Steps between C-alpha positions, in 0.01 A plus 500: 500500500549165327370649174757780519777249567384297200500807275848594626629147428364507145646848438839390634480192280418716199792736566741208548374343178542830317878507551626452140807287563515394135510857375766595755722199423487553123564873541803436722645226277430638152369854540188402304134512593358146518160639401646564154610137457299192397163487674569823690445325833729531801498133600786252488435362151511838331805595706671190354434646154627842605801418718569126500417190701656594834333841504169326433561245776583774751185685401289186547646438846434857614149494355428174686620662822259792445206263518637313801583821687144626454371191685757534776410867553130410512567225753693744720220758479218252567622155605145383577349582159590254229278684251724807521803278432328389179390845383846657549677289232206563265587868549863416420401332173292805405792727584739291294267503199387862537783678679432838659862585416464426128220725381547692177289634216455299182476636146139602569606696809324253730665395824616141488640270769794274416631187670525125461258209472502405869640146499795563733311695771217243478754228582642720776157550653441125502844452656410749775184302576678162494876501454536136376294587192799682352700199369181341365384800299852613407586155363177481297548852365866441415410175321248681278734796445806293404310251282202672336671840527180704500494753784122548501443126544756497780319780680160332463654173624619673817146607591359159413750311714431734794128418474568125481741498795274703729201284400690184598615658828144604586366157405739321737434757772845660508393846385198725496281471193502879462855471364350340190334834430839669508606269218179562307520880532870497410436283194222730381732801529772316308262402221364856479851643470590241235201558271718619207733203544214252513372637169847451348521154653171397343616644168825304523736798497586549868867571578721205590784555746836414344625356832269198463483165324227628269701814422814298430310262269342791314834673457655177373214452254529858374877459459452184293239675285732798448789274400287343226415834342 
């Protein structure tokens, strides 16, 4: 019975994660398909490119809530199994990255899943496991996003901070050590989804968000260079 409850929790988490809030928000605001813009992902950063900062922020908030809600559903289904509460948000991250609602054929006629990179639902899952983690991870992620301005680094930072926080909590005896594995699994999923971005990052040509210190400095430098031509 417990196995069936666990499977149900993961499936519910996956379905919650699959809800493409970014695609819906961009479609409502602009009439465009966010999958045809920038990276083609449905997460908050690409929504910023497609429909502006506030649309991206709303998307990020809703995507965070997807991850948190998956934990809360799991806890209501099986309050005595902490493992199920960890597996459910992993399902939400998978749903966000490979949405059941966003399957279409590519140019080779192969079915392809679309979605985001998983940073927001990963944060939401951590928040569902321990609510006070939210300001810690959100602040660290926002600092990277608004200074460095590289979305892939921000996403990887989220997973890393989750691992560090849960490791400290387990070390001081305030949380179960199994929560560390949530952070590890989440980080692995984020890195897997960001493989193309990591390659660009290593090559030095990853996108820089214009709403950041790095983006502002780059734009200023390009403007000065253009004025000299």
